[in-house]
N, C-alpha and C positions, 0 to 999 in steps of 0.2 A: 780741688783736690790737694791734699797735704802730701807732697812728694818728698821722700827722705833725700838726704844729701848724697845721692849716688849718681853715677854717670849714666845709669839707665834703669828702667823700670818696666814691669809688666802690669797692664791693667786687665782685670777680668770682669767681663760683663755677665753677672749672675743671672740676669733675666733670660739671656740667650741660653745658659745652661738649663733653666727650667724649660724653655721652649724645646730644646734639644731632647730632654727627657720625655716630654709629651709626645714628640714626634716618634721617638723610639718606641714607647709604650703602645702607640697606636698601630705598630706593625707586628706586634707579638701575637702569638696564638692565644685564644681565650684561656685565661687561668694563669698564664705565665707571668712571672714578675721580672724585676731588674735588680741585679746585684752590681752596684757601682764599684769599680776597681780603682781604689785610690792609692795605689802603690807609687813609690818615688814622689812623695809629697803631692799626691793627686796630679801626676805628670807635671810637677813644677808649679802648679797653679794654687796650692795651698790646701793642705790636707784637711785641717779642721774647718776653715771657711766654706770649703766645697761641701763637706759632709753635713754641715749645719743647714746649707740650703737644701740638700737632697733628703735629709732625714724625715721631714714632714710629709713627703710625697707617698701617696698610697701604693704606687707601683714599686717602691723600693722595699724589698724583702729583708735585705741585710746588707753589710758592706764587706769587701774583701780587700786585704792588704798583703804585702809581701812578707813583712817581718813583725815579730812581737813588738819591737819598739814603736812601730806605726800604730798597731792596736791600742797600745798603752797611752799613746799620744791622743787618740780619739777619745778614750775614756776620760782623760784629764780635760779634754775639751767638752765634757758632758754629752758625748754621744751615747745613746742608751740602746739603740738597735744592735742586733747581732753583728759580730765582726769575725770573719774567717781569715786566719792567717794561712796564706797559700804555700809559703815555703816550710820546709821542715824546721820546726823550732829547735833551739840548742838546749842542752841539758840544764845549763844554768838559767835559762829563761822560764822554765816550766812552772815553777811555783808562782811567779808574777803573772803569768798568763792565766793560770787557774783562778787566781784571786781576782782578776779583771773580767772574768767570765768570757774569755776569747775562745773561739772554736778553732782548734789546731788541726792543721793537715796531718793525717796519719799515713805515712808512706814508707816506713822502713821497719824491719824487724827489731823488736826491743824497745820500740817507742811507747807502746801502750804500757809496758811493765814499768818504764821510767816515769811516765805520766801518772800512773797509779800511785807511786811513791809520793810524787808531788802533791796529788790531790789529797792524800791522807795527811801530809804535812800541813797543808792549808786548812783541812777540815771541811772540804766541799768537793763535790763531783766535778770532774773534769769533762769538758766537751770536745768532741772530735768531728772532723769531716774525713771520711775514708777516701784515700786517693787510689783509684784504679789506674794502673799503668796501661794505656791503650796504644802506645807507640812513641811517645815523646822521650821516655826513658830518662826522666830526671829523678823524680821520686814516685813512689806508688807500688802497688802489688799486682803483678800480672795474674789474670784469672787462671785458676788451676791450683797447682801445688803452693805457689806463693801466697795467694789469697787465702788458701785453706789453713796454712800456718798461722796467718794473722788471726783468722777466726778463733783458732785455738787459744791464742794469747788473749784475745778480747774476752772470751768466755772466763778465762782465769782471773780476769780483773774485776769481774762482777759489776756491782752497782757503783764503783768508783768512776766508771767511764760511761758517758752518755753519748751515743751516736746521734749527731744533728743531721748528717746527710752523707751523700757520696757524690764524688765528682771526678771529672778527668779533663784533659785538654787536648784539642786537636793539634797534630803535628804539622798539618798543612790545611788550615781552615779555608783556603780558597779553592781547594780540590774536592770536589764532590765525591769522586771515587775514594780517595784516601779517607774522607770524612765518614762515608758510609761504612768502610771497613772497620774504622775505629769506633764508630758508634755501636756497631754490632758486637765488638769486643766489650764495650762498656756495658752493654745490656746483658752479656754473658756474665760479666762480673757481678752485676746487680742480682741476676737470677741465683748465682752461686751464694751470695750473701744471705738472700732471702730464703733460700732452701735450707740454709743452716740456722735459720731462726733469728737473723739480725734484722731488726726493724729499721727501715730507712724512710724517714718522713720527708726528705728533700733530696732532689737529684738535679744536677746541672753539668753541662758540658760545653755549651756553646759560648762563643766569645764575639767581639765586636765583627771581625771579618765574616765569621760564619753566620751571624745574625743578619747581616746584610744581604746574604745570598740564600740561606737555607733555613727558613722558619721551621722546618720539620724537626729540627734539633733543639728547639726552645725548651722542652721538658718543663720543669717546675719554674725555672728562671734562666736568664741568660746573664753572663758576666760582661759587663760593658765598661771599657776603659777608654781607649782612643776615640771611640765613637761619641763619647760624651762632649768631646771638644772639638772635633773636626770630622769632616766627611772622609770617605775612603780615598786614600791618595791616588791609587791608580785608576779606579773607575768610580768617581764620585756619583752618588745617587741624587744629589741636589736637595737632599732633605735635612741636612745638618749644617749649621752655621758655626763659623769659627768664633770663639768668644774671647780670645786672648789678643792683646796688642802689645807688642814690644817696642819701646821707644828709647831713643837716646838723644844726643845733643851734638850740634856742630861745635867743635872746640877751636878750630882755626881755619882760615881760608887763604889760599895762596894761588897766584898765577904762575903756572909752570909752562915751560917752553918745549916745543917739538925737540926730541932728542934727550930730554931729561929722563933719567932712569929712576923709578920709584921702587922702594921695597928692598928687602934683603937680597943679597947675592946679585944674580942677573936681574931679578925683578921684572918690571914692565918698563919698556922703553916707549915713551910718548911719540905717536907719529904726527901730532899736531899740537898747537898750543892748547892748553887745557886748564880750566879752573878747577882746583882740587880743594875738597873739604877734608879736613881731619875730624874723625868722629871717635868719641871717647869709649868705644867697646871693641873687643877682639875676640880671638878664639878662646882666650881664658874665660870669657863671659858666656861662651856658648856660640859665638858667631863662626860657623864652620869655615874652614879655608876654602872650601869649594865656592863660597860666595864670590870670591874673587876669580876663581877659575871660569865661572859662568857669567861673570858680571851681573850678579843678581840685583834686581831693582829694589830701591828703597823710595820712600816718599819724603821730600823736603820742601817746605813752603807750598804744599799742595800739588807739586810737580814730581815727576818720576826721574830719579838719578840712578846711577849704577856704581856698584862697589868695584874698585879696580885693585885693591891690595888689602890684605889682612894680616895684622900683627897679633901679638898676645893680648894687648890691651887698647889697641887702636885699630882703625881702618882708614882707608882713603877712598873717597867717593868722587866721581866725575860730576861736578855741578856746573858744567859749562852752560851759560844761559839762565842760570838760577840766581837770584839775588838774595843769597843767604849770608848770614852773619853769625859769629859765635853766640851760642845760646839758643839758636833755632832748633826746634824739635825735628828729629829724624825718626820716622817709623819704619822699622825693620819688617814687620808684618802687623797686620790688623788695620785698625782705623785711625786716621789722623784728625787734626782739628780743622780740616778744610773740607770735610765731606768725602774725603778719599778712602780707599781701601785697597790693601794688598794681601794676597793670600799667603799663609806660611808655606804652602807647597811650592809657591813660585820661586822662592829663594834657592831651593836645592838644584834647580835646573833640570830635574829629572821627571817629577811626577805631575806637575801642574801642566794641564793641556791648554795651552794659550797663554794670554797675558791679561792681567787686570789693570786697566788704565784709570787712575783716579782722576776725577774732574767734578766740579760743582754740578748740582742738580740742574738740568736743562741745557747743559753745554752741547752744542751741535755735534753730531757725528757724520763724517763724510766717508763715503766708500773708499776702500784702499785700492780697488781695481774694478774695471768694467764688467758687467755680466747681468744675468737675468735672476730675479728674485724667485726662489722656489719655495720659500717658506716665510710667513710673516705672522706674528702674533705669539700665542703661548702654547701652541699645539705641537711644536717641534720637540721641545723638552721643557716640561712644566717648570723644573727648577731654574731654567735660564729666564724665565719671565718673558716680557716683551722682547722678541727676538727676530732679527732678519737674518736669513740664509741666502747667500748669493752664489750661484754657479758661474764662476768667472770665464771669461773668453779663453784664458790660457789653461783651462781645465782644473784650476784650483777651486776649492769651495771655502768660502769665508763666512764666519759667524759672528754676529754682533748682538751681544746678549745684555739682559737686565735694563733695557731701555725704558725711560719714563713714557715716551710717546713715539710711535713709528711714523715715518714720512714716506713710506713706500709700501706697495701691496704685491701680492703674488702675481707674477707675470710681467711686472714692470721691468724694462731694461734700464740699468743704472750705469751712468758714466763714472769713471774714476773721478773722485772728488765731488761727487753729488751728494747733497743732503739726504740721509736716510733715516734719521731719527735723533733722539735727545738723550743725554745721559740720565740715568735714574738708578733705582735700586729695587726693581720688581723681581719676582720669583724669590728663590732662596738666596737672598743677599742681604747684607747690612752695609750700609755705607754706599754713597754714590760712586758708581764706577761703570766703565764698559768692559765687559768680558769679550775678548777678541780671539778667535781661533782661525787657523787656516790649515787646510788638508789637501793632500794630493794622493789620489787612489787610496783613500782610507787612511793614510799616514799623516801624522802631524808635522807640520813644518815650523820653523822658528818664526813666530809673529813679528818679532821686533824689526825684521827686515822690510816690513810692509806698513810700518807706523810712522807717520809724520808727527813729531812732538813740537 
């Protein structure tokens, strides 16, 4: 790989992107397509490269972006499928948008009249997607008087304006009650438009979060952004793989003593002698300050280490017991060069349920506590692959997932430290690792208190 002379880089596995698209497409209602949402440089993964991978796929109806500038960049990148600009385009952008054949969100009074003037200046019809405001209240027309005034403006524009579709956006996509209310409002708006003689060839309202829960809102297509690249943060379905790996490098290693204070201000006072690596990224590069607050894990030399301080362009990592040197790669999330993996959800300390422990294929797994095996195999959660679930003597429930091979069966009594399987990558997983969870009365506990490394 040709890595630029930067202190960090992101590697994107486009084959996983294709697999994620196939997985999403398989869950849609018959006839529904996908509108990949490529806003903010395709979530930082490369606007044009991602679009070029997705454009040939039959399930892709068109693309959506936030701004006209993004749509123009796609056209310069030879993307020919339809492009919806979801935000309200600015007056000085209209002629360029019309020339490029972008379909603009129409959601404010006067927009159609301005766009008509741009279309006549360019000498070609302008395309729009009508935005119905169902409750998010950013742009759009509320069904009733507002939408009626828009229809009058649209009629006055005549053939200079072509309606490609109508859309809205849920304000609380995880809430079925709210979604149903807003979906009903959306249908009300569609009915008002159609009764006024507006032809609507394309209708869409669902997004990543709604599509994971409520397929009845799929309509003609679903807009998929986050779900292209990662599973649901709070309640993962186990059907989407992460495709990005963020890596940096060890810049320096020092032996620090108990009582040393690290970081700005009061910082962190070490309670024991600690080997500390300086890594060449910080919050200016996107490494959240929270990584230090929760001692987020990273991978160095195939082993797990923990962030203990974050600065603007550097961070400090506890590498006690790890024989690393300047130039060694550090994986903040994704897949390392040793067969290990760490989820991007894990670093924020909030959403990842459990811990992913990177290790080479076939590494033995030993039980963290004594108890009885209540599940073994792939039946407990298919996305977890080969999995052992143990009801421990202390009332906790421990889960050991993605194993290559199991060494225990349902009903077996397991002693703490007993072999129960071997590290692998089964289920919805890429990269060899053990996913470990521990729960008490249905609540998740901090798993790192139970892991010997």
